[in-house]
N, C-alpha and C positions, 0 to 999 in steps of 0.2 A: 489602769495601766500606767498613766503618767505618774501617779503617786509611787508605784513600785520602781519606776525608772529613776525618780528623784531620790528615793531611799538608797538605791544601788550607787548612784552618782555621789551622794553625800558620803556613803561608806567608803568609796574609793578615795575620795579626797582626804578623809580621815586617816586612812592607811598610809597614803603618800606623805601626809603631814607628819604622822608619827614616825615614819622611817627617816624623813629628813631631820626631824628633831633629834632622833636617836643618834644619827651620824654626827650632827653638830655637837651634841652634848658629850660625845665620846672624847672630844679634845677641846671643848670650849675654853677660850682664853679669857681670863679676867685681868683687868689692868687697874692700877692705882697710881695716882699722880698724873702729871701731864708735862711732857718734855718741853713743848713750846712755852708754856706758862712758867715753867721752872727757869728757863733761860731768860725770857723777856722780863719777868718780874722778880728774878733772883729768889724764887721760893725754894729754899733748901731744907726747910723743916720736914720731919718725917710725917707721912700721911697715913700710914697703916702699920700696925704692930705685926711683925713677921710671924711670931708664934701663932697668931690667930688666923692667918690666911694661907700658910704653907701646909698642904695636905700631908697627913702623917704617913700615907702610903701612896706610891705611884705619883708623887708630886714633882713638878718641873717648874723652874722659875729663873728669871734673870732680872737684874735691876741694880739700883744704886742705894747704898746705905744713907741714912739721914745725914744732912749737912755735907754730903759728898765725901764721906770718910772712907769709902771703899766700895767694892763690888759684891753683888749678891748672885750666887750661882747655885741652883738646886738641881740635882740629877737623881731621879728615882728616890726622892726625899732625903738624899745625902746632901750635906750642907757644906758650902765653901763661902765663908764671909772673909774676903781678902781686903784687909783694911789699908794696905798700901803705904803705911807710914815708914816701913822698912823696905819698900820696893815690892816686887811680886813675890808671893808665897807667904808662908806662915799663916795660912788661913785658919780661922776659927771654924771648927766642925760641929759646933752647936750654936743655938740661937739664944743670946741673953734675953731675959724676960722683958726688958724694956727697949729692945732694939727695934727700930722702925726703918721703913724704906721711904725714900723720897720719890722713887720711881720703881715700879714693879709690874711684871707680867707673869702670870701663873697659868698652869694647866695641870690637869690630872689625866694621865694616860695609862690605862690598865695593860695594854699590849701594843706591840709595834710590829710592823712588817719590815723586814730587812731586804734591801737590794744592794748588790755589790756594784760600785761604779768602777768599771774596768779602765777608764781613761783618766789621765791627769787633767785637771781643770784650773784655769784662772778664775778669779772671783766672779765676774759677770757670767762666764760660761757655766760655772758651778750653780749659780742662782737659777739660770734658765733651765738647767738640767733638773734641779729640784722641782721646779714648777711642772716640767714635762712628766716626771715620774709621779708627782702628786696627782696630776690629772688622770694619768693612766691607772692610778690606784683607786680612782673614784672620789677623790677629794675635790670639792669646789674651791678653785683657787681664787675666787672672789671673796672668800671667807678666810680670816686669819687662821693659821695652823702652826703647831710646833713641829720640829724635826730634830734629828740627831745625826751627827757625822762622827764616825769612829775610825781610827787608823793612823796612818802616817801622813803628815802634811809637809809638803815641800817648803811652805813658808807660812808662818803665823806672825802677824804684827799685833802685839798685845799691849794693853795698858790697864793700869789700876788707878783709879782716882784716889787722892789722899788729902782732901780738904779744899775749902773755897779759896780761890785766887783773889787776893785783895786788889790786884791790878785789872780785874775784869771790868771793861767799860760798856759792855752790852753785846748783843748778838751781832755777828758780822765782823767783829774786831779780831785782831790777831791773838789776843789773850783769851783763853777759854775760862769758863766759869769755875771749873775745878782744876786743881793741879793734877798732874799725871806722872806716874812712873811708867816708863815704856821699855819694851824689849822686843826684838825681832828674833824669832826662832826659825832655824832651818832644820829640815828632816826630823820633825818633832812628832812623837806619838802623843795623841791627845784625844779627848772626847769633846766635841763641840755641840752645844745645845743652842738651837736657834728658834726664833719666833718670826714668822712672816706676817706682816700686818695688812696685806692686800692694799686697799686704798685708804686705810686708816693711819695715815702718816702723821708724824709729829706728836704722837701720844706716848707710845713706848719705844718709838724709833726716832732717829734724827729727822727733822723736817726734810721732805723730799725723798726720803728713803723708806723702803718697805721691809728692811731686814735688820734684826738685832741679834747678834751672836755673842756667846761667851764660850771660853775654852777652859776645860779642866785638865790639868797635868797632875795626876795623882801622886806620883813619886816625889814631886816637889811641893805638894799641897797648894797649888796655884789655882785660883778661880778668877779669870781675867776677861775683860772686854776684848772682842776681836775687831780690829780696825782693818786688817788685810788678811787675805787667806788664799792659798792655792794648794791643791791636793796632789799627792802622788797617786799612782795607780792602786786599784783595789781598796779604796776607802768604802766603808759600809754606810749607806744612807738608811736611816730608820724613819718611817712615817707611821702615824697612828693607824692601828689595825681597825678597819671599818667594821661596824656591827651591821648585821642584816636586819 
């Protein structure tokens, strides 16, 4: 009798483990490079070839191009490499064979569940709402996950890096490691792809932060890092569709 009970218990654990693994694998985030090390040690060389790690289908990614030459934004395997030398825009929509990332987070999501956010939100309110919706959707918010926001944004504060800043003296100084082209947009239609890092801060997010967002403005061919964000009403939030 005890042997039968043990077999049933072991089988139940296997099923639970398999379901948990399936859910995590649905949107598992892979990261390359390390933000803290990049800043503290001035490591700006590419760490991974983009063509080798961006999924051909259902791929999503955000990051920085080697040597801080621009921003990487991938939405459903569509590519925006915004090099920033001429400001925001004029992105390359294909990946050169030798292009590398100094920092990158990737995910592959086959399907998304869409929820309409009926209220306007400031940044911190928005982040808390995303966590609430994710938890309601069955996502473990202690595990990193990707998300998408689509619609009209009351404000987007954007930047694109464009090369290393020779006046950079180290972390904590006024001068940043990479030069930036900045713009603030009001009442802007955009797609925002974000990666939540949970407690894994300082790897593909800034130290002390759990969020890394990029915005795509298709009609201007922009793929930029998001520094500030607030939404208008009726923005769509997309979270990975959980598998049973």
